[in-house]
GUTOR-163332 format. One line per 3 residues: number of its first residue (from 0); their letters; for each residue x, z, y of N, C-alpha, C. Coordinates in pm, whole numbers. Layout:
REM GUTOR-163332
NUM> a> X/Z/Y/X/Z/Y/X/Z/Y ~ ...;
END
This chain:
REM GUTOR-163332
0> mtk> -2500/-2372/-3899/-2485/-2221/-3893/-2350/-2242/-3874 ~ -2265/-2295/-3886/-2117/-2303/-3910/-2042/-2314/-3763 ~ -2129/-2473/-3710/-2096/-2521/-3622/-2117/-2410/-3472;
3> lms> -2243/-2355/-3518/-2306/-2202/-3436/-2190/-2166/-3362 ~ -2121/-2012/-3512/-1998/-1991/-3518/-1897/-2036/-3431 ~ -1877/-2139/-3475/-1756/-2198/-3378/-1776/-2212/-3234;
6> ica> -1887/-2257/-3219/-1887/-2266/-3063/-1874/-2156/-2954 ~ -1938/-1970/-3050/-1954/-1886/-3003/-1834/-1833/-2990 ~ -1736/-1828/-3084/-1637/-1837/-3106/-1535/-1821/-2994;
9> aga> -1488/-1997/-3024/-1451/-2059/-2883/-1492/-1996/-2735 ~ -1626/-1988/-2756/-1634/-1878/-2601/-1613/-1743/-2578 ~ -1617/-1710/-2661/-1544/-1587/-2667/-1389/-1580/-2681;
12> lal> -1353/-1642/-2722/-1175/-1654/-2685/-1138/-1673/-2550 ~ -1224/-1757/-2522/-1200/-1844/-2343/-1268/-1729/-2235 ~ -1351/-1647/-2262/-1355/-1541/-2169/-1265/-1481/-2185;
15> slc> -1207/-1406/-2321/-1149/-1265/-2294/-985/-1384/-2257 ~ -998/-1506/-2253/-831/-1512/-2159/-864/-1530/-2032 ~ -1003/-1549/-1962/-1047/-1566/-1838/-990/-1427/-1824;
18> gia> -1056/-1277/-1865/-1020/-1143/-1850/-880/-1112/-1809 ~ -833/-1198/-1912/-623/-1130/-1922/-587/-1239/-1779 ~ -652/-1315/-1713/-596/-1395/-1641/-656/-1317/-1469;
21> faa> -807/-1247/-1492/-825/-1199/-1364/-719/-1065/-1359 ~ -683/-969/-1481/-688/-840/-1487/-482/-903/-1423 ~ -456/-988/-1463/-284/-1043/-1450/-273/-1047/-1294;
24> dek> -406/-1104/-1257/-392/-1180/-1111/-427/-1041/-1015 ~ -487/-890/-1060/-536/-810/-984/-398/-695/-910 ~ -290/-710/-963/-173/-626/-876/-54/-731/-828;
27> tpg> -25/-705/-703/37/-801/-663/159/-718/-618 ~ 291/-804/-615/417/-697/-559/449/-657/-396 ~ 315/-717/-300/352/-660/-209/275/-539/-135;
30> qpa> 192/-518/-261/59/-378/-199/138/-296/-168 ~ 153/-220/-64/180/-116/-18/114/7/-80 ~ 5/51/-113/-12/201/-128/-84/190/-294;
33> tpa> -127/245/-357/-131/304/-500/-285/299/-526 ~ -365/280/-584/-497/305/-580/-526/486/-548 ~ -417/547/-606/-407/726/-615/-410/741/-444;
36> des> -310/657/-388/-277/708/-276/-424/672/-150 ~ -445/557/-240/-611/519/-69/-620/629/-149 ~ -755/674/-269/-830/738/-278/-825/865/-176;
39> kqd> -695/951/-133/-699/1081/-121/-649/1023/-17 ~ -674/933/65/-645/855/237/-798/857/255 ~ -892/767/148/-1025/755/204/-1098/925/194;
42> qey> -1037/1052/80/-1085/1171/103/-1064/1228/261 ~ -901/1232/286/-890/1288/445/-940/1176/543 ~ -998/1084/546/-1086/1035/625/-1153/1051/620;
45> laa> -1247/1073/510/-1404/1084/529/-1398/1289/557 ~ -1338/1373/510/-1352/1490/562/-1331/1500/690 ~ -1253/1404/804/-1202/1409/932/-1316/1366/994;
48> lkk> -1370/1228/931/-1528/1270/990/-1679/1333/967 ~ -1629/1420/855/-1719/1541/867/-1761/1638/966 ~ -1596/1657/1012/-1557/1728/1099/-1665/1710/1238;
51> ceg> -1668/1598/1282/-1723/1498/1387/-1898/1508/1417 ~ -1891/1508/1239/-2077/1557/1248/-2140/1623/1367 ~ -2089/1768/1336/-2108/1883/1431/-2122/1857/1623;
54> mqd> -2059/1739/1607/-1997/1762/1760/-2113/1637/1843 ~ -2126/1650/1940/-2241/1570/2062/-2184/1476/2107 ~ -2266/1344/2123/-2234/1242/2277/-2056/1221/2284;
57> aak> -2029/1211/2335/-1895/1151/2360/-1781/1232/2301 ~ -1810/1336/2251/-1716/1468/2204/-1733/1395/2074 ~ -1804/1343/2016/-1850/1277/1859/-1737/1142/1883;
60> qkc> -1771/1103/1956/-1808/932/1968/-1606/969/2001 ~ -1553/1076/2056/-1366/1017/2020/-1365/1092/1938 ~ -1401/1196/1874/-1329/1236/1717/-1330/1126/1632;
63> idq> -1412/1044/1669/-1480/972/1517/-1297/838/1573 ~ -1345/781/1708/-1234/717/1728/-1086/755/1701 ~ -1044/903/1712/-937/992/1661/-889/947/1499;
66> akq> -1034/994/1435/-1045/953/1302/-990/848/1267 ~ -1067/724/1298/-1029/600/1293/-886/572/1312 ~ -809/598/1408/-673/524/1473/-593/605/1373;
69> kyn> -615/732/1318/-502/841/1235/-500/774/1136 ~ -595/742/1082/-600/654/916/-646/501/924 ~ -586/454/1053/-571/292/1031/-700/213/971;
72> rm> -828/293/1053/-964/197/999/-1059/125/1153 ~ -924/93/1234/-1000/10/1340/-1024/-148/1298;
END
């Protein structure tokens, strides 16, 4: 039983250290925008696309293309 507890403890320790390594790897110094900025930009982009829904054919496609270009989604 003691051997099993040691193995479980070692496994838990290894998994927790992997989690720390992944968390440290997520944020790199060269990232241009914060997640909050990206979320706001995503919401603005989706609002722009929603405005295009009521349009027809070529006008709708042009509206979508303009939204993609404005929010760098090409």
